[in-house]
Residue, then its C-alpha position, 0 to 999 in steps of 0.5 A: m474425461n470420457r465415459h470409460e475414464k469417468e467409470q474407473y475413477l469413481r470405481e477407484y474412489e469408492v475403493m479408496k473411500k472405503k480404505g480411508k479414515p472417518f472424518f470424525p474423529y480422525a480429521v477433526m482431531k487433526d484439525s484441532v491439533m493444528m489450529l492449537i499449535v497455530v494459536l500457541v505460536i502466535a501467543a508466543m510471538s506476541i508474548w516474546l516480540g510484542a506488538e508495536q502500537g505506534p504513537k498516540a494518534d493526535p487529530t490536530t497534527t498535519t504531520y502524521v504520516p499514515r501507513p497501513e498494515w503489513y497485509f495491506f502493503f501490496l494495495f498500498e504499493l499499487l496506489r503508488v504504481i498508479k498514480p494518476p487520480a483518475l486511475v485511483p478507483i481502478a488501483t484500490i476497487g477495480v484490480p483487486t476485485i477483478a483479480m479476486v473473481l478470476l480466482l473464485l471463478l477458477p474451479f468453473y473455467d478449469r475443470g480438469a480432474e487432475r490434481n497434479p500442478l504440473k497437468r493444471p497449467l492454468a490453475a498453477i499459473a494463476g496461483i503462481l502469478t498471484i502469489v509472486a505479484m502480491a510478494v513483490l508488491t508487499f515487499l516493495g510497499a515495506e521498503a517504500g519510503n515516506p509517502t509525503d516524500i517529494e519526488l521532484a528532483t531538487a537542487s542541493e541548496y534547496e534540499a533543507g527547504k524541501a525537507v521543511v515542506e515534507q515534515s510540515g505535512c504540506t503534501a496533505c493539501h498541496k501537490f508537488g508533481t505527482t506527490g500530495g493531495t489536491l485540497g490546496p492549490n498545486l505547487t509544482e510551479i508556484g515559483l513561476r506564478l508568484p514572486e518570492a514576496g507573494i509566496a512570503r505573504s501566503l506563508e504568513v497569512g495562511p489563507g483559507i485552512m492553511p496554517s500561518y507560518a509567521g510563528l516559525e518565521q520568528s522561532d527559526p528564520d533559517k528554517y522559514a528562509d529555507l522554506l521560502s527558497y525552496l517554494g520560490s525555486l518550484n518552476g515545474e523543472n525541478 
């Protein structure tokens, strides 16, 4: 914007300013009415639809599956996309922080005076990409399966045992492929490292903080056998 354009803009701004309406009470009233409408809509939806509270928290269970609130689904899905543990800080801190800083600095590196989005390509593209990325990640996060699901391909005869592992919360401590924690040993190739008898011994004894599955062996032998067969089948190629 050259000097002549700037002077013309200031003259037009002064004319428009004199023709405008005062902030108080005109703008204050408009904002107040809109805020009241939003509050009434939220209250009506809360009364009509209710709010799902979920089951009562139980700190002793290992089968609880944490799920974020809907407005964090995009970060939840970002963590599912960026799986290597070394890159988790980038997914949780790096990417959101960089995106937020770039948006906050947008008025400083895009200083155009135009208000038409078509004439502000940088600002328009940044806004559209941000909205689309968050919308897509939020949708994928909402539609994502159980985070404790094991992504290793499994033969049909071992599916029952795989379900026992997922339901028992084994992924909270053990890693299966790219799924699970690192508190306990990686079980992706447990079938190569231990014979089935050794796996059975570990299940019955429950080394360290691991719970014993001796009770499951007595109460439901078939379920225990499925669990043992599945673990014995893990050879890193599933």
